[in-house]
C-alpha positions, 0 to 999 in steps of 0.5 A: 512463478505467475507472469504477475509475479515475474512482472512485480519482480522486475519492476520492484527489483529496479535498482532505484526503487527503495530510495524512491518508495523512502523518499515518498513520504519526504515528499507527498502529502498523501503517502504522510497521510496514508503512514500516519493512518496504518501506523495509527491503525496498527498501535491501537491493535498490538495488545497480545501481540508477540510475533508479526508478519509484514508481506511487502515490508520495502525498506521497512517502515512499518516493520522496523518500528514494530521491532523497536517494540520487541516483536519477534517480525518477519519482514517479506519482500520481493525486492533485493534492493528493499531487503539490502536497504531494510537490513541496513536500517534494521542494523543502524536501529539495532533490532537485528536480532528481533527480525528475519528477513525473507525474500519471496513472493506473496502467491508463495507462503507454503513456507508459513505454517498455519496460524504462525504470526499473531499479526498479518500486514500487508501495505500499500497495495502489494495483494493488488498486484498478484492478479489474478491471483489476490483472492489465493493470497488474501486467503493465505494470509489469514491462513498464516495468522493467528490473531489480526489481519491489516491489509491495504489494496488499491480502490477501486472507486478511489482510482480515479487518475484516468479523469486526472493524470496530475492528481499526484501534484496537488500532494507535493510538498514542495513543487520546486523539489529535485526528486525525480518523481516530483519533477516528472509529475510537475514537469510532465504530467501538470502540463498534460491537464491543458488538452487532457480529455479522459477516455471513457470507455477506458474509465468504463473498462476499469470500473468493471474489471479493476484493471488499469490496462490489461494484463496482455498489455502489460505482458507485451511491455514486459516482453520487449525488455521494460519494467512496466507498473504491475499489473494491478487489480483495485477492489471494491470495499464490499467485494474485499469484506466478502473475500475476508469474510469467506476466508474465516474473518470476522469483526471486518472493518475498513477506511479509507485513508486520504479521503478527507484530504481529496476534498482540500485544497493543495495549497491549504493542504501545504500549509497544514504540513508545514504547521507542526502542531497543526499537522498533528492535529490534522493527522488525527482528525484525518485517521477519524475521518477517514474512518467513517464508513461514508469514507470507505472506497474514497481514500487516496488510491487505497482501502485499508481493512482490519479483521480478527481471526475466526477463532474456531477456524 
């Protein structure tokens, strides 16, 4: 097991992670936008699909709805708390018979045969946590895929926390919510802005390497018994396109979910989300806008990619 996997495993196996991930989609507008975009992308590419692999499936936000559609879904995750919550939710949804739960890491997909799954998914950047093995992981995801692949990774062009450590505050639906992450952003991150000065040397280093912190810094915190954020690699759009193409993918298209939301004031975003009709219309328009070539790489954190498998391989 690689050091990056060790670090990711400790972080994602924290007992609170499952509930934190579930709460995000109730508390944060950017997560609502990203989920809506991904759902639409998946649903538009289900023709002829019977088997699905969801790598980094978490608590089941996509795997369970797909199982409800009658698809056979392999729900794969590094986190035991996530798997436990997903099994519970699958049982409640009465789709356990359509699901196989698998505890593992994306760095080792040797248990799965070539072209085993019609559709392969991996969202919210678990591929980025496999640095320095991220290219091999993508090749392995393509290896087990027979028809279509849809993934999201961290986008280097969109990852601007080094300029705005409180950028998540803009996307909070209710700034008075008691959720611990909401409170951390409002009570801790927001007050930093008045005195905050970006470290441009660190900014340049990030855009050169794709790494927010050096692997040594993260490994040092891990060695002290902490559960640091996993080593995370942020991709450039053209880089991801080349990796996919070089590993047999074709008909590749990409999007930047959340790109439109970046230009909208927080108060307006909250007004949109609180109006059910307007919210639905906005999410529809955002899908179109964020899928434009000019928005690729400029979403809120993530870069989404769809690809088909070269039938000749």
